[in-house]
N, C-alpha and C positions, 0 to 999 in steps of 0.2 A: 639869121641862123647859120651857123658854121657847119660845114660838111667835111669830114675827114675820112678819106678812103685809103685803106691799106690792103696789101695783097700777100698771100702766102702761096708759094710754089707757082706763082704766075706774075706777070708784069701787068700793071694797070695803066691803060692808055689815057691820054688827056681827054679823048672823046668820051670814054666811060665816066671819068670824073665829072665832066660837064653834064653828061646825061643824068648821073646820080644826083648832082646838086639841083638840077632842074626838076626832077621827079619828086625829090624829098620836100620841096616847098609845099606840096599838097598837104603835108602833115600839119602845117601851121594853122590851117582852118579848123583842125580838130583840137589842137592845144597850142595856143598862142604863146605859152611860156617856154617853149622849146628853145634852148640856147645852142645846142650842138648835137649832131648825129654822127656816130662812129659807124662806118661801113667797113666790115671785114669780109674780104673775098678769099676763099680757100679753094684752090684748083688742084685737086689730087685725083688724077684719072684712075678709074676703077673699071676694068674690062667687063665686070659683071653688072655694073650699074652706070653705063655710059650716059643714060638720060638724067643722072643725078650727080654728075662729076664735078659740078661747081656749086659750092655752098656759100651763101651770103647771110651774114648776121648783122642786123641793125640794132644799135643801142642809142636811144634818145635820152639826153640829159636835159633836165629842165629844173624849174624851182620846186617841182613836186617829185614824186618817185621816179626812179629810172624805169624806162620802158624798153622791152627787148622783143625782137621777132626774128625768125630765121626761116630759110627755105633753101631748097636745092633744085637745080635744073641742069639742062644740057649745056647751057651757055650763060654768061654773066648777066646779060640784059634780062633774060627770062627769070633767073633766080632773084634778081633785084626786084622785079615787078611783083613776084609772088610774096617776097618778104615785106614789101611795102604795103600790099593789100592786107596782109595779116596784121601789121602794126596799125593801119588805119581802122580795121575792124575792132581791134582791142580798144583803141581810143574812143570809138563810137559807142561801144558797149559801156565803157566807164562813164562817158558823158550821159548816156541814157539812164544809168543807175543813179548818178548824182541828181538828175532831174526828178526821178521818182522820190528820192529821200528828201528833197527840198520841198516837195508838195505835201499832200495830206498824210502820206505814209511816213513813219519814222522807223529807224533801225531797231530791231529787237535786241534784247540783251542775250548773253550766252545762256543764262538760265532759262529764258523763255524759249530760245531755239532748241535747247536740249530736251524740252518737254515733249517735242514731236519726233525725236530721234529714237528709232527702234533699236533695242540691244542686239548685238550680232548673234547669229545662231551658234550653238555650241559646236565645237570642233570634235568630230567623232573619229578622226583618222586613226587615233591610237587604238580604238577598239575594232578597226576594220580587219577582216581576216587577212593574214599574210603580211601585215604591216611590220616593218622592222625599224629599230631605232639605232642611230649611229651618232657619234659625237664629232663635231667639227670645232676644234678648240674648246671653248667653254660652253658651246651651244649644242643642245640635244636636237637632232633632226630625225623626224619620222618619215619613212618612205624612201624612195630611190631617187627623187628629184634632186637636181643640183642646188647648191646653196650659193647665192651671190651676195656678198656683203660689201656695201659701199658706204663709207662714213663721211659725213659732211658736218661742218660746224659753221653757223652764221651768227653774227651779233644780232641781238634782239632788243628792240625798244618797245615797251608796252604800248598798245594801241587799242582803239575801239573796234568793235565788230564792223562798223561802217567803213573805217579806214582799211581794215584787212580785206574786205570785199573789193574795195576800190583798187588796192594794189594787186589782188589776184587777177582782176580784169586786165590790168596794164601789162602784166607779164604773160598773159594768155594761158595760164595753167587752170586745171580743174580743181585744184585744192591750194590752200595757203596756210602755212604753219605760223602761229604768232602767239604772243603773250597778251592775254586779255587785260586791258587797263582797269576794268571794273573789279574783276575777281582775282587778278594776279595769277591766273592759271594758264599753263600751256594749253593751247587750243588749236583746232584745225577747222577751217571752214571749207566746204566742198560744194561743187556744183551738182545739182540733181537734174532738173529739167527746166530749160529756159532761164527764167529769173528766180527759180526755186533753189534755195540753198539749205544745206544742213550744217550743223556745228557739233563737234565733239571736243570735250575738254577733259583734262586730267585733274582729279581731286587729290592734291598732294598730302592732305591731312586724313585721308580715308583710312590709312593704316595705323 
């Protein structure tokens, strides 16, 4: 397994590179397909957050999906250990979920999962006393709260619900947006409690 260490706003010593390479070998017992791990160390002092002034991001490349974890601490070694623990936990959860689906249980379809999803409660903010409406570009906003718009676009390959759950575990997120291979619908799987998941999909033909 190759380990590549890069630094921003700081120098990376040979001692830290050797320490990182030795520590990251732990990951191979969770995923033997790992070929390379990119370690990015960002040292940007912040007087208000001195205990989180070093940020470490780990990105593992293998024959499967890319795995990423990050953490911040007061110094490089501590941030590396925290990020490594997070990545190892993500790999363990993904491995546990794979074992469940290879046993008696099988992944449910989007349609079956949607049968247990409760519809969202109606938004009554517009009827609330004193509510005001304003426009931010083409968007109508009710209330005085700030509007934050961040736009991202990612390439999408249709996949099964089982694969979407697996990739969500690997990136350590609580939700995962994907295109369902069976229904060809944009869908979101999200974590509820433990190994309990919910799924929401869009019906493009409903209109």
